[in-house]
SERO-4910 file (N, C-alpha, C, O; in steps of 0.05 Angstrom, whole numbers):
BEGIN
 pado doro    nc1    nc2    nc3   cac1   cac2   cac3    cc1    cc2    cc3    oc1    oc2    oc3
  Unk    A     18    -24     -2      2     -2     -2     19     24      0     11     45    -11
  Unk    A     42     23     14     56     42     13     65     55    -14     70     79    -16
  Unk    A     66     39    -33     73     43    -59     57     60    -79     65     70   -100
  Unk    A     33     60    -67     11     71    -84     16    101    -90     27    115    -72
  Unk    A      8    111   -110      6    144   -109    -19    149   -109    -37    136   -120
  Unk    A    -21    172    -96    -47    184    -88    -55    202   -115    -43    223   -124
  Unk    A    -79    187   -125    -86    198   -149    -91    230   -152    -86    243   -173
  Unk    A    -99    239   -130    -98    270   -127    -77    285   -130    -79    308   -136
  Unk    A    -48    273   -125    -25    293   -128    -11    282   -152     11    292   -155
  Unk    A    -18    263   -169     -8    260   -191    -10    280   -218    -30    294   -219
  Unk    A      7    282   -237      3    299   -257    -17    288   -280    -14    265   -288
  Unk    A    -34    303   -288    -54    295   -309    -39    283   -334    -17    291   -340
  Unk    A    -50    266   -346    -40    253   -370    -42    276   -395    -63    290   -398
  Unk    A    -21    277   -410    -22    297   -437    -38    281   -459    -39    257   -465
  Unk    A    -48    302   -468    -60    300   -493    -63    323   -513    -57    346   -505
  Unk    A    -71    320   -538    -66    338   -561    -93    331   -577   -105    310   -577
  Unk    A    -99    355   -591   -125    351   -609   -109    362   -638    -94    382   -637
  Unk    A   -113    348   -660   -104    357   -686   -123    365   -706   -139    347   -714
  Unk    A   -125    391   -716   -150    399   -736   -134    397   -756   -113    410   -757
  Unk    A   -143    378   -779   -134    376   -806   -156    388   -821   -178    377   -825
  Unk    A   -149    414   -829   -165    432   -847   -162    420   -876   -183    413   -887
  Unk    A   -143    418   -887   -140    412   -911   -143    381   -917   -131    364   -903
  Unk    A   -159    373   -937   -163    345   -940   -133    339   -953   -118    353   -968
  Unk    A   -129    306   -939   -106    294   -945   -108    268   -934   -121    264   -914
  Unk    A    -95    247   -950    -97    221   -945    -73    213   -923    -76    194   -908
  Unk    A    -52    227   -923    -28    227   -898    -27    249   -887    -22    270   -899
  Unk    A    -32    246   -855    -28    270   -833     -5    263   -820     -4    244   -805
  Unk    A     13    278   -826     34    288   -803     34    305   -781     38    329   -783
  Unk    A     29    293   -759     23    308   -736     47    309   -714     53    288   -703
  Unk    A     58    329   -707     77    339   -687     56    348   -663     42    369   -663
  Unk    A     56    326   -643     39    332   -622     58    340   -595     47    351   -576
  Unk    A     81    335   -596    100    348   -576     93    336   -552     95    351   -532
  Unk    A     84    304   -546     72    297   -521     91    285   -510     88    281   -486
  Unk    A    118    274   -523    138    260   -505    128    236   -504    125    226   -482
  Unk    A    123    226   -520    109    193   -515     99    182   -540    101    194   -561
  Unk    A     87    154   -536     73    148   -564     46    143   -557     39    122   -546
  Unk    A     30    161   -562      1    164   -552    -15    144   -568     -5    132   -588
  Unk    A    -40    141   -560    -58    126   -572    -78    147   -590    -88    165   -578
  Unk    A    -83    144   -614    -98    161   -632   -125    151   -642   -128    128   -653
  Unk    A   -145    168   -638   -172    171   -647   -171    188   -670   -159    210   -668
  Unk    A   -187    180   -698   -193    199   -715   -225    204   -720   -242    187   -718
  Unk    A   -230    230   -726   -259    230   -735   -258    248   -760   -242    266   -764
  Unk    A   -278    241   -777   -274    258   -805   -287    285   -798   -289    290   -774
  Unk    A   -295    299   -813   -304    334   -811   -338    330   -801   -349    349   -790
  Unk    A   -351    306   -805   -373    295   -795   -377    289   -773   -399    291   -763
  Unk    A   -354    278   -759   -354    269   -732   -355    241   -730   -358    231   -708
  Unk    A   -351    225   -756   -354    195   -753   -328    188   -753   -312    201   -766
  Unk    A   -319    165   -736   -293    153   -731   -286    140   -754   -300    126   -769
  Unk    A   -254    148   -755   -243    133   -786   -223    115   -771   -214    120   -749
  Unk    A   -216     94   -786   -194     82   -781   -172     91   -796   -179    101   -818
  Unk    A   -142     91   -790   -124     95   -809    -96     83   -798    -92     76   -775
  Unk    A    -79     81   -816    -51     66   -808    -35     82   -787    -30    105   -796
  Unk    A    -28     79   -767    -13     97   -753     14     92   -742     21     74   -727
  Unk    A     30    112   -752     60    103   -750     74    122   -733     76    145   -742
  Unk    A     84    116   -707     99    138   -691    129    140   -702    146    122   -701
  Unk    A    131    168   -713    159    171   -723    174    176   -700    198    170   -701
  Unk    A    165    186   -680    184    193   -655    165    199   -638    142    203   -644
  Unk    A    177    199   -611    159    206   -586    142    232   -587    126    238   -570
  Unk    A    147    248   -612    136    276   -614    119    276   -640    103    294   -643
  Unk    A    122    258   -658    112    264   -685    100    236   -692    112    216   -684
  Unk    A     79    234   -707     64    217   -714     50    214   -744     33    231   -747
  Unk    A     51    200   -762     38    196   -781     21    182   -792     29    160   -801
  Unk    A     -6    190   -796    -29    170   -799    -44    172   -832    -53    191   -844
  Unk    A    -43    150   -837    -48    143   -871    -76    125   -880    -83    102   -874
  Unk    A    -86    143   -893   -117    129   -897   -117    114   -930   -108    126   -949
  Unk    A   -129     90   -931   -127     85   -956   -154     66   -954   -160     51   -935
  Unk    A   -166     69   -972   -192     53   -976   -187     34  -1005   -175     42  -1025
  Unk    A   -199     11  -1002   -192     -8  -1028   -169      0  -1044   -170      5  -1068
  Unk    A   -143      2  -1027   -121      4  -1046   -112     33  -1053    -90     39  -1062
  Unk    A   -135     53  -1047   -130     78  -1059   -135     92  -1037   -151     87  -1020
  Unk    A   -112    120  -1039   -111    140  -1020   -136    153  -1013   -148    162  -1033
  Unk    A   -145    157   -990   -172    172   -982   -168    196   -970   -168    194   -946
  Unk    A   -165    220   -981   -162    242   -973   -190    257   -960   -211    256   -972
  Unk    A   -186    268   -938   -210    278   -915   -201    299   -898   -177    301   -894
  Unk    A   -214    313   -890   -206    328   -867   -219    321   -845   -235    302   -847
  Unk    A   -215    332   -823   -225    317   -793   -208    328   -771   -197    350   -774
  Unk    A   -205    311   -747   -190    313   -723   -181    290   -715   -193    268   -715
  Unk    A   -156    294   -706   -149    267   -692   -137    274   -660   -121    292   -655
  Unk    A   -148    256   -642   -145    260   -615   -117    241   -603   -116    217   -607
  Unk    A   -101    255   -591    -80    241   -581    -77    240   -551    -77    262   -539
  Unk    A    -76    218   -536    -72    217   -508    -56    194   -502    -50    188   -479
***
């Protein structure tokens, strides 16, 4: 029990929201979170979208969208946490 951290004194987890305004099938996002975050993507209508996530570094991620072997450009948001 002595090794447990009081949840009230720990730092909150970092997060970042990326707005992709220009339609693109590949989003390169510099999030500067200093970690390999989980990523959730929604299109401009708010619909969940699956993409190929590549963590280039602990501060940058590339998300690529392909449908039926063809690049699928769109705009939307990516949530990093």
